[in-house]
C-alpha positions as a printed Julia matrix, in Angstrom:
152×3 Matrix{Float64}:
  75.62   89.28  120.2
  77.71   86.38  120.53
  80.66   88.25  122.15
  78.52   89.95  124.61
  77.12   86.51  125.54
  80.69   85.05  125.88
  82.1    87.92  128.14
  78.94   87.79  130.2
  79.38   84.1   130.82
  83.03   84.52  131.46
  82.5    87.13  133.98
  80.04   85.19  135.84
  82.3    82.13  136.02
  85.39   83.97  137.14
  83.84   86.5   139.7
  84.26   83.91  142.64
  87.76   83.38  141.89
  89.2    86.64  140.74
  90.02   87.92  143.94
  92.62   85.0   144.44
  94.54   86.18  141.47
  97.27   88.65  141.17
  96.71   91.52  138.59
  99.59   89.86  136.42
  97.64   86.74  135.85
  94.27   88.33  134.81
  93.48   87.57  131.32
  92.53   90.14  128.59
  89.02   89.31  129.1
  89.18   89.71  132.8
  90.63   93.25  132.43
  87.99   93.9   129.66
  85.4    93.11  132.48
  86.39   96.2   134.18
  86.54   98.15  130.98
  83.85  100.2   129.81
  81.51   97.95  127.97
  81.23  100.61  125.03
  84.87  100.16  124.44
  84.65   96.44  124.06
  81.52   96.79  121.88
  83.32   99.35  119.73
  86.38   96.97  119.2
  84.22   94.05  118.33
  82.01   96.23  116.03
  85.29   97.31  114.33
  86.5    93.66  114.07
  83.42   92.81  112.17
  83.42   95.85  109.95
  87.16   94.9   109.08
  86.12   91.28  108.4
  83.4    92.41  106.21
  85.53   95.02  104.21
  86.08   93.86  100.56
  89.82   95.49  100.96
  90.5    93.14  103.95
  93.11   90.57  103.3
  92.76   86.85  104.2
  95.32   87.04  106.92
  93.54   89.99  108.64
  90.25   88.3   108.55
  91.82   85.06  110.04
  93.44   86.89  112.82
  90.18   88.85  113.58
  88.07   85.64  113.7
  90.9    83.83  115.89
  90.84   86.95  118.24
  86.86   86.83  118.53
  86.97   83.1   119.14
  89.66   83.39  122.01
  88.0    85.88  124.28
  87.49   84.36  127.39
  89.83   81.15  126.89
  93.42   80.41  127.84
  94.7    81.5   124.2
  93.18   85.03  124.49
  96.33   86.95  125.49
  98.35   85.35  122.62
  95.58   85.85  120.0
  95.27   89.41  121.01
  99.08   90.0   120.46
  98.72   88.22  117.14
  95.81   90.22  116.23
  97.31   93.52  116.94
 100.6    92.48  115.28
  98.63   91.58  112.1
  96.62   94.82  112.1
  99.78   96.9   112.52
 101.34   95.11  109.45
  98.31   95.43  107.3
  97.34   99.13  107.58
  98.28  101.1   104.55
 100.22  104.4   105.32
  98.9   107.17  103.3
 102.53  107.63  101.62
 102.66  104.1   100.89
  99.41  104.11   99.17
 100.32  107.19   97.04
 103.5   105.5    96.12
 101.78  102.17   95.27
  99.14  104.05   92.95
 101.41  105.85   91.19
 104.03  102.92   90.55
 103.83  100.73   87.47
 102.85   97.97   89.79
  99.9    99.98   91.16
  98.87  100.89   87.53
  98.96   97.21   86.41
  97.14   96.39   89.59
  94.16   99.01   89.55
  94.35  100.09   86.03
  95.54  103.26   84.76
  92.62  105.43   85.49
  91.65  103.83   88.78
  95.25  104.28   90.04
  95.57  107.94   88.9
  92.25  108.72   90.78
  93.27  106.64   93.69
  96.71  108.58   93.98
  94.81  111.96   93.6
  92.37  111.03   96.43
  95.15  109.88   98.56
  96.82  113.04   98.09
  93.74  114.91   98.91
  93.12  113.21  102.13
  96.72  113.33  103.04
  96.62  117.1   102.77
  93.61  116.99  105.04
  95.59  115.24  107.58
  95.2   111.54  106.89
  98.03  109.25  108.0
  96.35  106.07  106.61
  94.45  104.81  103.59
  90.77  105.41  103.99
  89.4   102.1   102.57
  87.0   100.27  104.92
  89.64   97.9   106.05
  92.1   100.55  106.97
  89.6   102.55  108.72
  88.46   99.75  110.82
  92.05   98.81  111.61
  92.89  102.51  112.5
  89.97  102.48  114.96
  90.91   99.05  116.53
  94.73  100.1   116.91
  93.64  103.43  118.56
  92.16  101.39  121.1
  95.16   99.06  121.5
  95.77  100.11  125.1
  92.43   98.63  126.17
  93.19   95.36  124.8
  96.88   94.83  126.23
């Protein structure tokens, strides 16, 4: 609810001067005003899902919160870029997951049986066409990155 309120207030505040700006100077939030509200709601929902995921790293949580806080502010465009860069760096490609789960470091991190099951699961979803890990954090990141064009 918080983000909907911020965007609505931002829209109301900017409507009177938006016509005096060039398209180059519009903020991400101003472009989002014209964006289908369902798309923005989906990105915000996935951002909250990412932050709630046990497999989400601290850096991604911080970037997500900074992005949410920046919507409608002067730092919005910069925070959007940082957020997307963090997400792109954090998503685990399926081959990377398989390699890590089968490595000595993966066995040490997960434990022998868990690493074995994780590698088997990763191979199974790769065979079904998955490009990335299917943990809750990576699922949320993939959904957000699929909407990247709507954020830039």
